[in-house]
Every structure is written in structure tokens, then in C-alpha cells.
C-alpha positions as CSV (number, residue, x, y, z in Angstrom):
1,M,82.2,142.7,95.8
2,L,78.9,140.9,95.0
3,K,77.7,141.4,98.6
4,L,78.3,145.1,98.4
5,I,76.5,145.3,95.0
6,H,73.6,143.4,96.6
7,Q,73.4,145.8,99.5
8,Q,73.4,148.8,97.2
9,L,70.6,147.2,95.0
10,R,68.6,146.4,98.1
11,G,69.0,150.1,99.2
12,V,67.8,151.2,95.7
13,F,64.7,148.9,96.0
14,K,63.9,150.1,99.4
15,I,64.0,153.8,98.6
16,K,60.5,155.4,99.3
17,K,59.2,157.5,96.4
18,F,57.0,160.7,96.8
19,D,55.9,163.5,94.6
20,L,56.5,166.1,97.4
21,A,58.4,166.3,100.6
22,I,57.4,169.0,103.1
23,I,60.1,169.8,105.7
24,G,58.2,171.2,108.8
25,A,54.9,170.3,110.3
26,G,53.7,173.6,111.8
27,P,50.4,175.0,110.7
28,V,51.7,176.2,107.3
29,G,53.3,172.8,106.5
30,L,50.3,170.9,107.5
31,F,48.0,173.2,105.4
32,A,50.4,172.5,102.5
33,A,50.0,168.8,103.0
34,N,46.2,169.1,102.9
35,Y,46.3,171.3,99.7
36,A,48.7,168.8,98.0
37,H,46.2,166.0,98.7
38,L,43.6,168.0,96.8
39,H,45.8,167.7,93.7
40,N,46.7,164.0,94.4
41,L,50.3,164.7,95.1
42,K,51.9,161.7,97.1
43,T,53.4,163.5,100.1
44,V,55.7,162.9,103.0
45,I,56.1,165.3,105.9
46,F,59.2,165.6,108.1
47,D,59.5,167.3,111.5
48,S,62.4,167.1,114.0
49,M,59.9,167.3,117.0
50,E,58.2,164.4,118.7
51,E,54.9,165.7,117.7
52,I,53.4,167.8,114.8
53,G,52.2,171.4,115.2
54,G,55.3,173.5,115.3
55,Q,55.8,176.5,117.6
56,P,52.0,177.2,118.1
57,K,51.5,173.7,119.5
58,M,54.6,173.8,121.6
59,L,54.6,177.4,122.9
60,Y,51.0,178.5,123.1
61,P,48.5,175.7,122.4
62,F,45.8,177.5,124.4
63,K,46.2,180.9,122.7
64,D,43.5,182.3,120.4
65,I,44.8,182.8,116.9
66,T,43.0,185.7,115.2
67,D,44.6,185.9,111.9
68,I,43.1,182.8,110.2
69,P,40.4,183.6,107.7
70,V,36.9,182.2,108.6
71,F,37.6,181.9,112.3
72,N,37.0,184.8,114.6
73,H,39.3,182.9,116.9
74,I,40.5,179.5,117.3
75,T,43.1,178.1,119.7
76,A,46.5,176.7,118.4
77,D,45.5,173.3,119.7
78,E,42.1,173.5,117.8
79,L,43.8,174.7,114.6
80,I,46.3,171.9,114.6
81,E,43.6,169.4,115.3
82,R,41.6,170.6,112.3
83,L,44.7,170.5,110.1
84,T,45.6,166.9,111.0
85,S,42.2,165.4,111.6
86,E,42.4,163.4,108.4
87,L,46.0,164.0,107.4
88,T,47.3,160.6,108.3
89,E,45.1,159.2,105.4
90,K,46.5,161.9,103.0
91,A,50.3,161.9,103.7
92,K,53.0,160.1,105.5
93,I,54.3,161.9,108.6
94,E,57.7,161.3,109.9
95,T,58.2,162.9,113.3
96,N,61.6,162.8,115.2
97,H,63.2,163.1,111.7
98,R,65.6,166.0,111.2
99,V,66.5,166.2,107.5
100,N,70.2,166.1,107.2
101,E,71.0,165.6,103.5
102,I,69.3,166.6,100.4
103,E,71.0,165.4,97.2
104,K,70.0,166.5,93.8
105,N,69.3,163.4,91.5
106,E,68.6,164.4,87.9
107,D,65.0,165.7,88.1
108,S,64.4,164.5,91.7
109,F,66.0,164.7,95.2
110,I,67.2,162.1,97.4
111,I,66.5,162.8,101.2
112,D,68.8,161.2,103.7
113,N,69.5,158.4,101.3
114,E,65.9,157.0,102.0
115,Y,63.4,159.1,100.1
116,L,63.3,160.0,96.5
117,V,61.1,163.0,95.9
118,K,60.2,165.2,92.8
119,S,59.8,168.4,94.8
120,I,60.4,169.9,98.2
121,I,58.6,172.5,100.3
122,I,60.5,174.0,103.3
123,A,58.1,175.2,106.0
124,T,60.2,175.3,109.1
125,G,59.2,178.7,110.3
126,A,61.9,180.2,112.5
127,G,63.8,177.0,112.1
128,A,65.4,175.0,115.0
129,F,64.8,177.0,118.1
130,K,66.0,176.9,121.7
131,P,64.7,179.0,124.6
132,K,67.0,181.7,125.9
133,K,67.9,180.5,129.4
134,F,67.0,182.2,132.7
135,P,70.2,184.4,133.5
136,V,70.6,183.2,137.1
137,K,72.2,180.0,138.2
138,I,69.5,177.6,139.5
139,A,70.5,174.7,141.8
140,P,69.8,171.3,140.3
141,E,67.2,170.5,142.9
142,A,65.3,173.7,141.9
143,E,65.6,173.3,138.1
144,K,62.2,171.5,137.9
145,R,60.5,174.7,139.1
146,V,61.8,176.6,136.1
147,H,59.8,176.2,132.8
148,Y,60.3,177.4,129.3
149,F,57.1,175.8,127.9
150,F,53.9,174.5,129.5
151,K,50.8,173.1,128.1
152,D,48.4,172.8,131.0
153,P,47.8,176.0,133.1
154,E,45.6,174.1,135.5
155,S,48.7,172.2,136.7
156,F,49.8,175.6,138.3
157,A,46.4,176.0,140.1
158,G,46.6,177.9,143.4
159,Q,50.3,178.6,143.2
160,T,52.3,181.8,143.0
161,I,54.0,181.9,139.6
162,G,56.6,184.3,138.2
163,V,56.5,185.0,134.5
164,F,59.7,186.7,133.2
165,G,59.7,188.6,129.9
166,G,58.1,191.5,128.1
167,G,56.9,190.2,124.8
168,D,53.6,188.8,123.6
169,S,54.5,185.2,124.8
170,A,55.2,186.5,128.4
171,L,51.9,188.4,128.4
172,D,49.9,185.5,126.9
173,W,51.3,183.1,129.4
174,A,50.7,185.5,132.3
175,Q,47.0,185.9,131.2
176,E,46.5,182.1,131.0
177,L,48.2,181.3,134.2
178,A,46.2,184.1,136.0
179,K,43.0,182.0,135.3
180,E,44.4,179.4,137.8
181,A,47.2,181.1,139.9
182,N,48.6,184.2,141.4
183,V,51.0,185.8,139.0
184,I,54.1,188.1,139.3
185,L,55.1,189.4,136.0
186,V,58.7,190.7,135.8
187,H,60.1,192.7,133.0
188,R,63.5,194.4,132.7
189,R,62.0,197.5,131.1
190,S,59.4,199.9,132.1
191,E,57.5,199.4,128.8
192,F,56.3,196.1,127.4
193,R,57.0,195.0,123.8
194,G,53.8,193.0,123.6
195,M,50.2,194.0,122.8
196,Q,49.1,197.0,125.1
197,S,45.7,195.5,125.4
198,S,47.3,192.5,127.1
199,V,49.2,194.7,129.5
200,E,46.0,196.6,130.4
201,N,44.1,193.4,130.9
202,L,46.8,192.1,133.3
203,R,46.8,195.4,135.3
204,S,43.1,195.0,135.9
205,L,43.5,191.6,137.5
206,K,43.7,191.5,141.2
207,N,45.8,188.3,141.3
208,V,48.5,189.8,139.0
209,E,51.4,192.0,140.2
210,I,53.7,193.6,137.6
211,L,57.2,194.4,138.5
212,T,59.1,196.8,136.1
213,P,61.9,197.5,135.5
214,Y,63.6,194.6,137.4
215,L,66.2,192.0,136.6
216,P,66.6,188.6,138.4
217,K,70.0,188.4,140.1
218,T,69.9,185.6,142.7
219,A,68.0,182.4,143.3
220,E,67.8,179.9,146.1
221,L,65.4,177.2,147.3
222,V,63.9,178.1,150.8
223,D,61.3,176.1,152.5
224,N,60.3,174.4,149.2
225,K,60.0,177.8,147.5
226,L,62.0,179.5,144.8
227,K,63.3,182.7,146.5
228,L,64.5,185.2,143.8
229,G,66.5,188.5,144.3
230,L,65.2,191.1,141.8
231,K,67.3,194.1,141.2
232,K,65.6,197.3,140.2
233,M,67.2,198.9,137.1
234,A,69.5,201.9,137.6
235,S,69.5,201.1,141.4
236,S,71.2,199.0,143.9
237,E,67.8,198.1,145.4
238,I,67.1,194.3,145.5
239,E,63.6,192.9,146.3
240,Y,63.1,189.4,147.3
241,H,60.0,187.3,146.1
242,E,59.1,183.7,146.7
243,F,57.6,181.6,143.9
244,D,56.3,178.1,143.7
245,Q,57.4,178.0,140.0
246,I,58.5,180.4,137.4
247,V,58.0,180.5,133.6
248,V,60.7,182.1,131.4
249,A,59.7,183.9,128.2
250,Y,62.9,185.6,127.1
251,G,62.4,184.3,123.5
252,F,64.3,181.8,121.5
253,R,67.4,181.5,119.5
254,A,66.2,180.5,116.1
255,D,68.5,178.9,113.5
256,N,67.8,178.2,109.9
257,R,71.5,178.1,108.8
258,F,71.1,174.3,108.3
259,V,69.6,175.0,104.9
260,K,72.8,176.4,103.6
261,K,74.4,172.9,103.4
262,W,71.6,172.0,101.0
263,G,72.9,174.8,98.7
264,I,70.0,177.1,99.5
265,E,70.7,180.9,99.6
266,L,69.7,182.7,102.8
267,N,68.9,186.4,103.3
268,G,69.6,186.9,107.0
269,A,67.6,184.2,108.7
270,G,65.2,183.8,105.8
271,I,65.2,182.1,102.3
272,N,64.8,184.4,99.3
273,V,62.0,183.1,97.1
274,S,60.6,183.9,93.6
275,R,57.0,184.9,93.1
276,T,56.1,181.3,92.9
277,M,57.9,180.6,96.3
278,E,60.8,178.8,94.6
279,T,64.3,179.0,96.1
280,N,67.5,179.4,94.1
281,I,67.3,175.6,93.5
282,S,64.6,174.6,90.9
283,G,62.2,172.3,92.6
284,I,62.7,173.4,96.1
285,Y,60.3,175.9,97.7
286,A,60.0,177.8,100.9
287,I,56.7,179.0,102.6
288,G,55.8,180.5,105.9
289,D,58.0,182.5,108.1
290,I,61.2,181.1,106.7
291,A,60.4,182.7,103.2
292,T,61.4,186.3,102.8
293,Y,60.5,188.8,100.2
294,E,59.6,192.5,100.1
295,G,56.3,193.3,102.0
296,R,55.9,189.9,103.5
297,V,53.8,189.8,106.8
298,P,54.7,187.1,109.3
299,V,51.2,185.6,110.0
300,I,49.8,182.1,109.5
301,G,47.2,183.2,106.9
302,V,49.8,184.6,104.6
303,G,51.7,181.2,104.8
304,F,48.5,179.3,103.7
305,G,48.4,181.4,100.6
306,E,52.1,180.8,99.9
307,A,51.4,177.1,100.1
308,Q,48.8,177.3,97.5
309,I,51.1,179.2,95.2
310,A,54.0,176.8,95.6
311,I,51.9,173.6,95.1
312,T,50.2,175.2,92.0
313,D,53.7,175.8,90.5
314,I,54.8,172.2,91.5
315,M,51.8,170.8,89.8
316,R,52.4,172.8,86.6
317,R,56.0,171.7,86.5
318,L,55.5,168.0,87.3
319,F,52.3,167.6,85.2
320,P,52.3,170.2,82.4
321,E,49.8,168.2,80.4
322,K,47.1,168.3,83.2
323,T,44.4,170.9,83.3
324,L,44.8,172.4,86.7
325,T,41.8,173.3,89.0
326,I,43.2,176.2,91.0
327,H,40.4,176.5,93.5
328,S,37.5,174.4,94.8
329,T,35.0,176.7,93.4
330,S,36.0,176.4,89.8
331,M,33.2,175.4,87.4
């Protein structure tokens, strides 16, 4: 009995205390951590991935982002670098940490029996996401030629690359790969869902071939090439093309349902928030693409503003006696 009490007390003394926990280390979560530092909030950031940066870092590190104020254009890699350049001195970052339990403890929260925090911001974007798989069975020896992410277009230099999909990710990836390789873009519809300007740019490139509307039906490894049978829609016609490698951009299955076990109410895939970005649980906030309210636009710049709103409300709640400086240009 005494041993059990000793272990429990040791656990209490080991618990790590913070003013704020941010769940999600994408651009919006990272900006929130920087803004929290301006207000001297002791902050810990959790992310389930091996590295911080979220979907932009994983899916399109080389893509120009054009919806960030001040920058005419900035790549996702550059944006994440700017947001994290001094962050290790401002906040504790816990990667490879999927938050499982949040327990209310009077005026605080206990996260995974290890962290005691006064407030929480959820900034998980679309949530846990897995790529939609290529619909054709690929032999094990050929699987390494099928990609759902890539970070270095130069690794495909001089090859023939198939890009499958019709959204912005497929178009962006095709444009980047076309700088280094020959590209065959395959989409199951005649029209693309992505930006028309991207489609027009790809059509103007001599090393890009666009095949619509086609679906992949067969796959085999022949002479060290991936040979795919592509069926034309509304037809029995099948064309065969050989690729060195293929990139699949069919989208992702996103899941934010894990927040329900924390007692947070969802509206579809998003979290309903108040005007201060607070959820149905006092002290827990949601910002970025996981937050939902009428008129919200899913762009990074909006998420930055939501971070400022949430942290301002947190400061007023935690430190009502303080005179709060809202912006850096205050006199």
C-alpha cells in the first residue's frame, strides 16, 4: 500500500505544468505558439507526426503559398522554417505524440496523465489523414514505385512519371515533377477540379501528356518498368503505358472523430466554436481548418487570425488582472 502511494505521489511530482497546450503543429498551430510566447504563456505543442509542419510540410513542401499576408509567395518549407526558427526556445515541442486522453481537473486539464495545462488549443487541421490508395493491386516488388508523398522532385529526374488525380495536389505535383521529368497526368474525368491556370500551364509543356478520362485497371512490372492498363471511360478501350514511377493524388481520408472522446461536439468533420474560438468545453479552443462557423474560409491566413482571437481570450480568462496588449503596434 505504501509503495502504491509512493508511486502515485511520484507521478504527481513528475507531472509537467503549462499554461497552454496546442494540439497540432501545422502552420496555424505553430503561429499560435509564437503568439502565445508574445504573451509569456508557457506552452507545449503536440503532434502525432515525426516532424512538425503538418500537411503543407508533408504534402507540398515546394508549393508556393499565396494566402499569407506580407508574402507575395512563400513555399510551405520556407513558411514552416520561419515559424519554427526560434520556436524551440519559446515552447516545448512533442513530436510522435498522439494525444489520447484529456481529463478535466477543476480549472485545468490533464493530458495523457503527464501534462497539467490551464488551456488547450486544437489545431489539427483535417485531422489524422491517410491517402486514398491506388485502386489497382500492385505486386510487392513494384510497390516502391508507387508514391503518395514526395519531398524532392529532383529524385525523379530524367524519368517518366505518372501522376494520378484531378485536384490541386495532382496539378501542383505534376508541375513540379515536369521541371525534372516527363509526366503523364491521368484523370478519370474530362474536367479537372483544380485551378484552371494550372491545367493550362501543364497543357503548354512539351514534356507533359494529359490523359482524360481514364481509369487505371491493370498493373505489372515489365523490364523494370511499371506497365499500367488505362481504361477510357464509357469505352472498352484500354491503353498501356510504361512508367518508371507513379504518384497518386486521389486525396485523403481525414478523421477528426478522435476529439469526440474528449467530450467535444463536432459539426460534421469540424468543431463548432464561439466568437472567441472556444468549443463547448470551457478552456478548450479550436482554430484552423478543424474549426467551423458560418462564413469561414479554409485558408492559412484565417487560421492565424483565429489563433490571435483564441489566445487573447485565454489571456483574459487566465490573467483577468493584467492589462492586455493586443497588438505589437499598441502605444
